[in-house]
C-alpha positions as CSV (number, residue, x, y, z in Angstrom):
1,X,0.0,0.0,0.0
2,X,1.7,3.3,-1.1
3,X,2.2,5.9,1.5
4,X,2.7,9.7,1.0
5,X,5.7,10.6,3.2
6,X,6.3,14.3,3.7
7,X,9.8,15.5,3.0
8,X,11.4,18.1,5.1
9,X,11.4,19.1,8.8
10,X,8.5,18.1,11.0
11,X,7.7,21.6,12.3
12,X,4.6,22.4,14.2
13,X,2.6,25.1,12.2
14,X,1.8,28.4,13.9
15,X,-1.8,29.0,14.9
16,X,-4.0,30.7,12.2
17,X,-5.4,33.2,14.8
18,X,-4.0,34.6,18.0
19,X,-6.0,34.0,21.2
20,X,-9.0,32.9,19.2
21,X,-10.4,31.1,22.2
22,X,-10.8,34.5,24.0
23,X,-12.8,36.0,21.2
24,X,-15.8,33.7,21.9
25,X,-15.4,33.6,25.6
26,X,-18.6,35.5,26.1
27,X,-20.5,32.8,24.4
28,X,-19.4,30.2,26.9
29,X,-21.5,29.3,29.9
30,X,-18.7,28.3,32.2
31,X,-20.9,28.7,35.3
32,X,-22.7,25.5,34.4
33,X,-20.3,22.7,33.4
34,X,-23.1,20.9,31.4
35,X,-23.5,24.0,29.2
36,X,-19.9,24.6,28.6
37,X,-18.9,24.6,24.9
38,X,-15.6,23.3,23.5
39,X,-13.8,25.7,21.2
40,X,-13.4,24.1,17.9
41,X,-10.4,24.7,15.6
42,X,-10.6,25.9,12.0
43,X,-12.2,25.0,9.6
44,X,-15.0,23.6,11.9
45,X,-15.7,27.0,13.6
46,X,-16.3,28.5,10.1
47,X,-18.7,25.6,9.3
48,X,-20.6,26.3,12.6
49,X,-20.9,30.0,11.8
50,X,-22.2,29.2,8.3
51,X,-24.8,26.8,9.7
52,X,-25.9,29.3,12.3
53,X,-26.2,32.0,9.7
54,X,-28.3,29.7,7.5
55,X,-30.5,28.9,10.5
56,X,-30.9,32.6,11.3
57,X,-31.8,33.5,7.8
58,X,-34.4,30.7,7.7
59,X,-35.9,31.8,11.0
60,X,-36.2,35.4,9.7
61,X,-37.9,34.1,6.6
62,X,-40.3,32.1,8.7
63,X,-41.1,35.1,10.9
64,X,-41.7,37.3,7.8
65,X,-44.1,34.7,6.3
66,X,-46.0,34.4,9.6
67,X,-46.2,38.2,9.9
68,X,-47.5,38.5,6.3
69,X,-50.0,35.8,6.9
70,X,-51.2,37.5,10.1
71,X,-51.5,40.8,8.3
72,X,-53.5,39.2,5.5
73,X,-55.8,37.6,8.1
74,X,-56.3,41.0,9.8
75,X,-57.0,42.6,6.4
76,X,-59.6,40.0,5.6
77,X,-63.0,41.4,6.7
78,X,-65.1,39.0,8.8
79,X,-68.6,38.7,7.5
80,X,-71.2,39.8,10.0
81,X,-74.7,38.3,9.8
82,X,-77.9,39.9,11.2
83,X,-81.0,37.9,12.1
84,X,-83.7,37.4,9.5
85,X,-86.6,36.8,11.9
86,X,-87.3,37.1,15.6
87,X,-89.9,36.0,18.1
88,X,-90.7,38.3,21.0
89,X,-91.5,37.2,24.5
90,X,-93.0,39.0,27.5
91,X,-91.6,36.4,29.8
92,X,-88.0,35.2,30.1
93,X,-87.0,32.4,27.8
94,X,-84.7,30.1,29.8
95,X,-84.0,27.4,27.3
96,X,-84.6,26.4,23.6
97,X,-84.5,23.2,21.7
98,X,-85.2,22.3,18.1
99,X,-87.5,19.5,17.0
100,X,-84.9,18.2,14.5
101,X,-87.4,18.4,11.6
102,X,-87.3,22.1,11.0
103,X,-91.0,22.6,11.8
104,X,-91.1,23.4,15.5
105,X,-89.0,24.8,18.4
106,X,-89.8,24.3,22.1
107,X,-89.1,27.1,24.5
108,X,-89.0,26.9,28.3
109,X,-90.3,30.0,30.0
110,X,-90.6,31.2,33.6
111,X,-94.2,29.9,33.8
112,X,-94.2,26.8,31.6
113,X,-93.3,26.0,28.0
114,X,-94.5,26.9,24.5
115,X,-94.3,25.4,21.0
116,X,-93.7,27.6,18.0
117,X,-94.1,26.8,14.3
118,X,-91.0,27.8,12.3
119,X,-93.0,27.9,9.1
120,X,-95.3,30.7,10.2
121,X,-93.3,31.9,13.3
122,X,-96.4,31.7,15.4
123,X,-97.3,30.0,18.6
124,X,-99.0,26.7,18.3
125,X,-99.7,25.6,21.9
126,X,-98.3,25.8,25.3
127,X,-98.3,24.3,28.8
128,X,-98.7,26.8,31.7
129,X,-98.1,26.3,35.4
130,X,-97.6,28.9,38.1
131,X,-94.2,29.1,39.7
132,X,-92.8,26.4,37.4
133,X,-89.7,27.9,35.7
134,X,-88.3,25.5,33.1
135,X,-84.5,25.7,33.0
136,X,-83.6,22.7,30.9
137,X,-85.5,21.3,27.9
138,X,-84.8,18.5,25.3
139,X,-86.9,17.0,22.6
140,X,-86.9,13.7,20.6
141,X,-88.8,12.9,17.5
142,X,-90.8,9.7,17.4
143,X,-92.9,8.2,14.6
144,X,-96.3,9.7,13.5
145,X,-95.1,13.3,13.7
146,X,-95.0,13.1,17.5
147,X,-92.4,14.4,19.9
148,X,-91.3,13.5,23.5
149,X,-90.2,16.6,25.5
150,X,-88.2,16.4,28.7
151,X,-87.9,19.3,31.0
152,X,-86.3,20.2,34.4
153,X,-87.5,23.2,36.3
154,X,-85.6,25.4,38.8
155,X,-86.8,23.2,41.7
156,X,-85.2,20.1,40.2
157,X,-88.4,18.4,39.1
158,X,-88.3,16.4,35.9
159,X,-91.3,16.1,33.6
160,X,-92.2,14.3,30.4
161,X,-94.5,15.8,27.8
162,X,-96.0,14.4,24.6
163,X,-96.6,16.7,21.6
164,X,-99.0,15.4,19.0
165,X,-101.5,17.0,16.6
166,X,-100.6,20.5,17.7
167,X,-101.4,19.6,21.3
168,X,-99.1,19.2,24.2
169,X,-99.9,16.9,27.2
170,X,-98.1,16.3,30.5
171,X,-97.3,12.6,30.8
172,X,-95.4,12.2,34.0
173,X,-93.7,14.3,36.7
174,X,-91.0,11.9,37.7
175,X,-89.7,13.1,41.1
176,X,-92.5,15.4,42.2
177,X,-93.5,14.6,45.9
178,X,-95.8,16.4,48.2
179,X,-93.4,16.0,51.1
180,X,-90.6,18.6,50.4
181,X,-88.2,16.9,52.9
182,X,-88.2,13.7,50.9
183,X,-88.1,15.3,47.4
184,X,-85.1,14.5,45.2
185,X,-83.5,16.9,42.8
186,X,-83.1,16.0,39.1
187,X,-79.6,17.0,37.8
188,X,-80.0,15.7,34.2
189,X,-82.7,14.2,32.0
190,X,-81.8,12.5,28.7
191,X,-84.1,10.8,26.2
192,X,-82.6,8.2,23.9
193,X,-82.7,8.5,20.1
194,X,-86.1,7.3,19.0
195,X,-87.7,7.9,22.4
196,X,-87.5,4.3,23.8
197,X,-85.7,5.0,27.0
198,X,-85.0,7.9,29.4
199,X,-82.3,8.4,31.9
200,X,-82.8,10.6,35.0
201,X,-79.9,11.6,37.3
202,X,-81.3,12.3,40.8
203,X,-79.7,13.5,44.0
204,X,-81.0,13.4,47.6
205,X,-79.8,12.7,51.1
206,X,-76.2,13.3,50.2
207,X,-76.3,10.5,47.5
208,X,-76.8,10.4,43.7
209,X,-78.2,7.7,41.5
210,X,-79.3,7.1,37.9
211,X,-82.8,5.8,37.1
212,X,-83.4,4.3,33.6
213,X,-87.0,4.1,32.3
214,X,-88.6,2.3,29.4
215,X,-91.1,4.7,27.7
216,X,-94.3,3.1,26.2
217,X,-94.5,5.6,23.4
218,X,-96.7,3.5,21.2
219,X,-99.2,3.1,24.1
220,X,-99.2,6.8,24.7
221,X,-100.0,7.5,21.1
222,X,-103.1,5.3,21.2
223,X,-104.2,6.6,24.6
224,X,-103.9,10.2,23.6
225,X,-105.6,9.6,20.3
226,X,-108.5,8.0,22.1
227,X,-108.6,10.9,24.5
228,X,-108.7,13.4,21.7
229,X,-111.6,11.6,20.0
230,X,-113.5,11.5,23.3
231,X,-113.0,15.3,23.7
232,X,-114.3,15.9,20.2
233,X,-117.4,13.9,21.1
234,X,-117.8,15.9,24.4
235,X,-117.0,19.6,23.7
236,X,-117.8,20.5,27.3
237,X,-114.7,18.5,28.4
238,X,-112.5,20.4,26.0
239,X,-112.9,23.8,27.7
240,X,-112.3,27.1,25.9
241,X,-111.7,26.4,22.2
242,X,-109.8,29.6,21.8
243,X,-107.3,28.9,24.5
244,X,-103.8,28.1,23.2
245,X,-102.4,26.9,26.6
246,X,-103.4,23.9,28.7
247,X,-103.4,23.6,32.4
248,X,-100.8,21.7,34.4
249,X,-103.0,18.6,34.7
250,X,-101.2,15.2,34.4
251,X,-103.1,12.9,32.0
252,X,-103.6,9.3,33.2
253,X,-101.7,7.2,30.7
254,X,-99.4,4.2,31.0
255,X,-96.6,5.0,33.4
256,X,-92.9,4.6,32.3
257,X,-91.3,1.4,33.6
258,X,-88.3,1.7,35.8
259,X,-85.9,-1.0,34.5
260,X,-82.8,-0.2,36.6
261,X,-81.5,2.1,39.3
262,X,-77.7,2.6,39.2
263,X,-76.0,4.0,42.3
264,X,-72.7,5.6,42.4
265,X,-69.8,3.1,43.0
266,X,-69.0,2.4,46.6
267,X,-65.5,3.4,47.8
268,X,-62.9,0.6,48.0
269,X,-62.7,-1.1,51.4
270,X,-60.9,-4.0,52.9
271,X,-61.8,-7.5,51.6
272,X,-62.7,-10.6,53.6
273,X,-61.2,-12.9,50.9
274,X,-58.1,-14.7,51.9
275,X,-56.6,-15.3,48.4
276,X,-56.9,-13.8,45.0
277,X,-58.4,-17.0,43.6
278,X,-61.2,-16.9,46.1
279,X,-62.0,-13.3,45.1
280,X,-62.2,-14.4,41.4
281,X,-64.4,-17.4,42.2
282,X,-66.8,-15.1,44.0
283,X,-67.2,-12.9,41.0
284,X,-70.5,-13.6,39.3
285,X,-69.7,-15.8,36.3
286,X,-66.2,-14.2,36.1
287,X,-67.4,-11.8,33.4
288,X,-67.0,-8.4,35.1
289,X,-63.4,-7.7,36.2
290,X,-62.1,-4.3,36.7
291,X,-64.4,-2.6,39.1
292,X,-61.9,-3.1,41.9
293,X,-64.3,-4.5,44.5
294,X,-63.3,-8.1,44.2
295,X,-59.8,-8.1,45.6
296,X,-57.8,-9.8,48.3
297,X,-56.5,-6.7,50.1
298,X,-57.5,-6.8,53.8
299,X,-58.6,-3.9,55.9
300,X,-55.3,-4.2,57.9
301,X,-53.2,-3.7,54.8
302,X,-55.2,-0.6,53.8
303,X,-54.5,0.8,57.3
304,X,-50.8,0.0,57.0
305,X,-50.5,1.7,53.6
306,X,-52.4,4.7,54.9
307,X,-50.1,5.1,57.9
308,X,-47.0,4.8,55.7
309,X,-48.3,7.4,53.3
310,X,-49.1,9.8,56.1
311,X,-45.7,9.3,57.6
312,X,-43.9,10.1,54.4
313,X,-46.0,13.1,53.4
314,X,-46.8,14.4,56.8
315,X,-45.7,18.0,56.3
316,X,-47.7,18.3,53.1
317,X,-50.8,16.8,54.6
318,X,-50.6,19.0,57.7
319,X,-50.3,22.1,55.6
320,X,-53.3,21.1,53.5
321,X,-55.4,20.3,56.6
322,X,-55.2,23.9,57.8
323,X,-56.9,25.1,54.6
324,X,-60.7,25.4,54.8
325,X,-62.4,22.3,53.4
326,X,-65.4,22.5,51.2
327,X,-68.4,20.4,51.6
328,X,-68.1,17.2,49.6
329,X,-70.7,17.1,46.8
330,X,-72.4,13.9,45.7
331,X,-70.8,12.3,42.7
332,X,-72.4,13.1,39.4
333,X,-72.8,10.8,36.4
334,X,-72.5,11.2,32.6
335,X,-74.4,8.6,30.6
336,X,-75.0,7.8,26.9
337,X,-77.5,5.4,25.3
338,X,-75.6,3.1,22.9
339,X,-76.8,1.6,19.7
340,X,-76.3,-2.2,19.1
341,X,-72.7,-3.2,18.5
342,X,-70.4,-6.2,18.8
343,X,-69.0,-5.3,22.2
344,X,-72.4,-5.6,23.9
345,X,-74.8,-7.8,21.9
346,X,-78.3,-8.2,23.0
347,X,-79.0,-11.0,20.6
348,X,-79.0,-11.9,16.9
349,X,-82.6,-11.3,16.3
350,X,-84.0,-8.5,14.2
351,X,-85.0,-6.4,17.1
352,X,-81.3,-5.6,17.8
353,X,-81.0,-4.1,14.3
354,X,-83.9,-1.6,14.3
355,X,-82.0,1.3,15.7
356,X,-83.2,0.9,19.3
357,X,-80.5,1.4,22.0
358,X,-79.5,-1.8,23.7
359,X,-77.0,-0.5,26.3
360,X,-76.2,2.5,28.4
361,X,-72.7,3.8,29.2
362,X,-72.1,5.5,32.6
363,X,-69.2,7.1,34.4
364,X,-69.1,9.0,37.6
365,X,-67.2,12.2,38.4
366,X,-63.8,11.7,40.1
367,X,-63.9,7.9,39.4
368,X,-61.6,5.8,37.3
369,X,-64.0,3.4,35.6
370,X,-66.5,3.4,32.7
371,X,-69.5,1.1,33.2
372,X,-71.7,-0.3,30.5
373,X,-75.1,-2.0,31.2
374,X,-77.5,-3.8,28.9
375,X,-80.9,-2.3,28.9
376,X,-82.6,-5.7,28.6
377,X,-81.8,-7.1,32.0
378,X,-81.8,-10.9,32.9
379,X,-85.1,-12.3,34.2
380,X,-83.3,-13.7,37.3
381,X,-82.3,-10.1,38.3
382,X,-84.8,-8.4,40.6
383,X,-86.2,-5.0,39.5
384,X,-85.3,-3.3,42.8
385,X,-81.8,-4.8,43.1
386,X,-78.7,-2.8,42.0
387,X,-77.7,-4.0,38.6
388,X,-74.2,-5.1,38.0
389,X,-72.3,-3.8,35.0
390,X,-71.8,-6.0,32.0
391,X,-68.5,-4.3,31.0
392,X,-66.1,-2.3,33.1
393,X,-63.3,-0.2,31.5
394,X,-60.8,1.1,34.0
395,X,-58.7,4.3,33.3
396,X,-55.4,5.4,34.7
397,X,-56.8,8.7,36.0
398,X,-60.2,10.0,37.2
399,X,-62.6,10.8,34.3
400,X,-63.4,14.5,34.1
401,X,-65.5,14.8,31.0
402,X,-66.7,12.6,28.1
403,X,-68.4,12.8,24.7
404,X,-70.1,10.3,22.4
405,X,-70.4,10.5,18.6
406,X,-73.8,10.9,17.0
407,X,-73.7,7.3,15.8
408,X,-72.5,6.1,19.3
409,X,-69.6,4.3,17.5
410,X,-66.9,6.3,19.4
411,X,-66.7,7.4,23.0
412,X,-64.1,9.9,24.2
413,X,-63.0,10.1,27.8
414,X,-61.1,13.1,29.2
415,X,-59.0,12.2,32.3
416,X,-57.7,14.4,35.0
417,X,-54.1,14.1,33.9
418,X,-54.8,15.8,30.5
419,X,-55.2,12.5,28.6
420,X,-58.0,11.9,26.1
421,X,-58.9,8.3,25.3
422,X,-61.0,7.6,22.2
423,X,-62.7,4.2,22.3
424,X,-64.1,2.4,19.3
425,X,-67.1,0.8,21.0
426,X,-69.3,-0.4,18.2
427,X,-67.0,-3.1,16.6
428,X,-63.8,-3.8,18.4
429,X,-64.1,-2.2,21.9
430,X,-60.5,-1.1,21.7
431,X,-58.9,2.4,22.0
432,X,-58.7,4.2,18.7
433,X,-56.2,6.8,20.0
434,X,-54.7,8.2,23.2
435,X,-53.9,11.9,23.1
436,X,-52.0,13.9,25.7
437,X,-52.7,17.6,25.9
438,X,-49.8,20.1,26.4
439,X,-48.5,20.3,29.9
440,X,-50.5,22.6,32.1
441,X,-53.8,22.2,30.2
442,X,-56.7,20.9,32.1
443,X,-59.8,19.8,30.3
444,X,-63.2,21.4,30.8
445,X,-65.1,19.6,28.1
446,X,-64.7,17.6,24.9
447,X,-66.9,17.4,21.8
448,X,-67.1,15.3,18.6
449,X,-67.0,17.0,15.2
450,X,-68.9,15.3,12.4
451,X,-66.7,14.2,9.6
452,X,-67.8,14.8,6.0
453,X,-66.1,11.8,4.4
454,X,-67.9,8.5,4.6
455,X,-66.5,5.3,3.3
456,X,-68.7,3.6,0.7
457,X,-68.0,0.1,2.1
458,X,-69.3,1.3,5.5
459,X,-72.4,2.7,3.9
460,X,-73.2,-0.7,2.2
461,X,-72.0,-3.0,4.9
462,X,-72.5,-1.6,8.3
463,X,-71.1,-4.7,10.0
464,X,-67.7,-4.1,8.2
465,X,-66.0,-1.0,9.8
466,X,-64.1,1.3,7.5
467,X,-60.9,3.0,8.7
468,X,-62.1,5.0,11.6
469,X,-61.3,8.7,11.6
470,X,-62.6,11.2,14.2
471,X,-62.2,14.8,15.0
472,X,-62.4,16.0,18.6
473,X,-62.5,19.5,20.2
474,X,-60.8,19.8,23.6
475,X,-61.8,22.9,25.6
476,X,-59.4,23.6,28.4
477,X,-60.0,25.5,31.6
478,X,-57.5,28.2,30.6
479,X,-59.7,29.2,27.6
480,X,-57.7,27.4,24.9
481,X,-59.3,25.2,22.3
482,X,-57.6,22.3,20.5
483,X,-58.7,20.4,17.4
484,X,-57.6,16.8,17.4
485,X,-57.7,14.5,14.4
486,X,-57.2,10.8,15.2
487,X,-57.2,7.8,12.8
488,X,-56.6,4.1,13.2
489,X,-53.0,3.2,12.9
490,X,-51.9,6.8,12.2
491,X,-50.4,9.5,14.4
492,X,-52.8,12.1,15.9
493,X,-52.7,15.7,14.8
494,X,-53.4,18.4,17.3
495,X,-54.1,22.0,16.2
496,X,-54.5,25.0,18.5
497,X,-57.7,26.8,17.3
498,X,-57.9,29.4,20.1
499,X,-55.3,30.3,22.7
500,X,-55.7,31.7,26.1
501,X,-53.8,34.9,25.6
502,X,-56.9,37.1,25.2
503,X,-58.5,39.3,27.8
504,X,-61.0,37.7,30.2
505,X,-63.9,39.2,28.2
506,X,-62.6,37.5,25.1
507,X,-62.2,34.0,26.5
508,X,-64.5,31.2,25.3
509,X,-67.6,30.8,27.4
510,X,-69.4,28.1,25.4
511,X,-68.6,25.7,22.5
512,X,-71.3,24.2,20.2
513,X,-70.4,22.0,17.2
514,X,-72.5,22.3,14.1
515,X,-73.5,18.7,12.9
516,X,-75.0,19.9,9.7
517,X,-71.7,21.6,8.7
518,X,-68.8,19.2,9.1
519,X,-65.7,20.4,10.8
520,X,-67.4,23.6,12.0
521,X,-68.1,24.9,15.5
522,X,-69.8,27.9,17.1
523,X,-67.7,29.8,19.7
524,X,-69.3,32.1,22.3
525,X,-67.2,34.6,24.2
526,X,-67.8,36.2,27.5
527,X,-68.2,39.6,25.8
528,X,-71.2,38.3,23.7
529,X,-69.4,37.6,20.4
530,X,-70.7,34.6,18.4
531,X,-68.2,33.2,15.8
532,X,-68.4,30.3,13.3
533,X,-65.0,28.6,13.0
534,X,-64.0,26.3,10.1
535,X,-61.9,23.7,11.7
536,X,-60.5,22.4,8.4
537,X,-59.1,25.8,7.5
538,X,-58.6,27.1,11.1
539,X,-60.2,30.4,10.4
540,X,-63.3,32.5,11.3
541,X,-66.0,32.2,8.7
542,X,-68.4,34.8,10.1
543,X,-69.9,36.4,13.2
544,X,-73.5,36.6,14.3
545,X,-74.7,39.8,15.8
546,X,-78.1,40.6,17.4
547,X,-79.6,44.0,16.7
548,X,-78.1,47.1,18.5
549,X,-81.2,47.3,20.7
550,X,-80.4,43.9,22.2
551,X,-77.5,42.0,23.6
552,X,-76.7,38.3,23.8
553,X,-78.4,36.9,26.9
554,X,-76.1,35.3,29.5
555,X,-73.1,34.8,27.2
556,X,-71.4,32.6,29.9
557,X,-74.3,30.2,29.4
558,X,-76.1,31.2,26.1
559,X,-79.6,30.3,25.4
560,X,-79.4,28.9,21.8
561,X,-80.2,25.9,19.6
562,X,-79.3,24.6,16.2
563,X,-81.7,23.4,13.5
564,X,-80.0,20.7,11.3
565,X,-82.8,20.8,8.7
566,X,-83.2,24.5,8.1
567,X,-79.5,25.1,8.8
568,X,-80.1,28.0,11.2
569,X,-79.3,29.2,14.7
570,X,-81.8,30.3,17.3
571,X,-80.3,32.7,19.8
572,X,-81.9,34.6,22.7
573,X,-81.2,38.3,23.0
574,X,-82.3,40.6,25.8
575,X,-83.4,44.2,25.3
576,X,-80.9,46.8,26.5
577,X,-82.1,48.7,29.5
578,X,-81.3,52.3,30.5
579,X,-78.1,52.8,32.6
580,X,-80.0,53.6,35.8
581,X,-82.3,50.6,35.6
582,X,-82.8,48.9,39.0
583,X,-81.2,45.5,39.5
584,X,-84.6,43.7,39.9
585,X,-85.5,44.5,36.3
586,X,-84.1,41.1,35.1
587,X,-87.4,40.2,33.5
588,X,-86.8,42.6,30.6
589,X,-88.4,41.7,27.2
590,X,-86.4,39.2,25.3
591,X,-86.5,37.8,21.8
592,X,-85.3,34.7,20.0
593,X,-83.5,35.6,16.8
594,X,-83.3,33.4,13.8
595,X,-79.9,33.3,11.9
596,X,-79.8,31.3,8.6
597,X,-76.6,29.7,7.4
598,X,-77.7,29.7,3.7
599,X,-75.9,32.9,3.0
600,X,-72.5,31.7,4.1
601,X,-69.6,31.6,1.7
602,X,-68.7,28.0,2.6
603,X,-72.2,26.6,2.2
604,X,-71.5,25.9,-1.5
605,X,-68.5,23.8,-0.6
606,X,-70.4,21.9,2.0
607,X,-73.3,21.3,-0.3
608,X,-70.9,19.8,-2.9
609,X,-69.6,17.5,-0.2
610,X,-73.1,16.5,0.8
611,X,-74.1,15.7,-2.8
612,X,-71.1,13.5,-3.3
613,X,-72.1,11.4,-0.3
614,X,-74.2,8.3,-0.8
615,X,-77.4,7.4,0.9
616,X,-77.5,7.5,4.7
617,X,-76.3,4.6,6.8
618,X,-79.0,2.0,7.2
619,X,-79.1,-1.0,9.5
620,X,-80.1,-4.0,7.3
621,X,-81.6,-7.3,8.6
622,X,-79.4,-10.4,8.5
623,X,-80.9,-11.9,5.3
624,X,-80.3,-8.6,3.4
625,X,-76.8,-8.3,4.8
626,X,-75.9,-11.8,3.7
627,X,-77.3,-11.1,0.2
628,X,-75.2,-7.9,-0.1
629,X,-72.0,-9.7,1.1
630,X,-72.6,-12.5,-1.4
631,X,-73.1,-10.0,-4.2
632,X,-69.9,-8.2,-3.2
633,X,-68.1,-11.5,-3.2
634,X,-69.3,-12.4,-6.7
635,X,-68.2,-9.0,-8.0
636,X,-64.6,-9.5,-6.7
637,X,-64.3,-13.1,-8.0
638,X,-62.5,-12.1,-11.2
639,X,-59.9,-10.1,-9.3
640,X,-59.4,-12.9,-6.8
641,X,-59.0,-15.4,-9.7
642,X,-56.2,-13.2,-11.2
643,X,-54.4,-13.1,-7.8
644,X,-54.4,-16.9,-7.3
645,X,-51.3,-17.6,-9.5
646,X,-49.2,-15.0,-7.6
647,X,-50.3,-16.5,-4.3
648,X,-49.3,-20.0,-5.4
649,X,-46.0,-18.8,-6.7
650,X,-45.2,-17.1,-3.4
651,X,-46.2,-20.3,-1.5
652,X,-43.9,-22.4,-3.7
653,X,-41.0,-20.0,-3.2
654,X,-41.5,-20.1,0.6
655,X,-41.6,-23.9,0.5
656,X,-38.4,-24.1,-1.5
657,X,-36.6,-21.7,0.8
658,X,-37.8,-23.6,3.9
659,X,-36.5,-26.9,2.3
660,X,-33.1,-25.3,1.7
661,X,-32.9,-24.1,5.3
662,X,-33.8,-27.6,6.6
663,X,-31.1,-29.2,4.5
664,X,-28.5,-26.8,5.7
């Protein structure tokens, strides 16, 4: 191997610069040895300077582009929309809900509720009761152009109403008792899609529990129809024909059936089991594991662990004990009615495929587990006994908030540690994604955004799930709002839609997704601004403003509703009062304003997306499903036939390679 040998004396060359190490002494952090920088000789120092110069120029270019983009965004004028119609009220409208068909809206007032026609903007009928102030209202459409209405008043009494043939009837006051000392308070009333079940969250005596009712909606329709015919035959029983309101008289119809009463989970205590195998054997049929109650930890071990914990963290616990302690509130529950799926199957009959919920999902505040119960309970289970969950999903941290998609295929759980878990509960029962919010962000609520793209295979074959893809809004306590996109087998994408750097008046006070417009959301601010945000483009589409004579009522808890059919927003506005108006003038005249989305610039884009979508998702019976699968199999036969030679060739190659390895 030839070598190049230098001729001449082996002198050490002089340095190219004098005291070059002192020139960059100010750039060294000698105070911290971990941050100390070694001085590189030439030409490496020149390379570092060139790289840093390139980085600085790139960063300046990025800042210039961002400044230009922000300037263009500020130059862009945000479209402001004014209401097209309004409905005036002499009383205070506390809550609004839409019928879902674009024909009616239901408004809860300080002395009852009324039904308005959105075709003529006139009052149809009402239910009036003295000192009954409706604070929460919800409606559900059922067949034969009928509606079930659920209300909760300011005293915590839940009521069920039936609206049919332009007449409203009080069906049942669920927790109304004459003895006030024994009266319970309704915290939440939810009616399932289709009106087959209702869930009522009650509190009383320092405890809370969930009651689930089966609603005989078909029997109510027949009974009310028979009652209407009898009133037509006897006009004297009908009363004043010109009256548009009915009295608070409860009609005697078939009562809802209480199918289960779910209490909040008991705290973990010491076990009397001696071994873990004994605890597992005592578990009923060994099908519910994860609740934490069937364990082998004795009460003595709990006491020892508590004593050790107190000894280690004594100074912190003593400092906390000096702070004033708030009264512990009963645990509250969030629940969702679930459509039939593979994780909880009620049976293979046709009844499980008709769109009727077959399960309910429940989680309690400050608890770690999600519980699922079948709505059709076993015959051996007593009606008054506490039901046991059919599925328990434990989490690593207490659950703070949750949300379910409109199709109940996905369930998102927001935990106390800032983690969001998205479950695919319809087919696999496995987590779709686990997202961690930035450090310091604590969740206030989460929402699902409807996605515009639907896979054609999922439309034709509901039992075969397509690649799931969801969009979630995470609203944090500091006022920031994040848009999260998650898909199966792909990394999640998190975008900051709104930060928390604004003034307190500009912080978000309410979030409302718009199901009719995919990837859009309405944001309400504390100062009364209402904005429509396009999540796909991360920009403000428009703003909705009430007339100058009014202001948005209670912007921290706005009274509004969305109509998915008419694509409009109903928003309550209060009339502005003179500056020296006394404080008791809170019953000022208010109006419900009607904002239409038809004039929006992005409506054309959304309509094109909607036209490209196929027919809505249907739940077929088993015979129809098998027929569609067989047809799909026949259509793909030619393609599969062409793939057979390649498959055989690959198998032969694998067999030959395996034989060679065995011989060696």
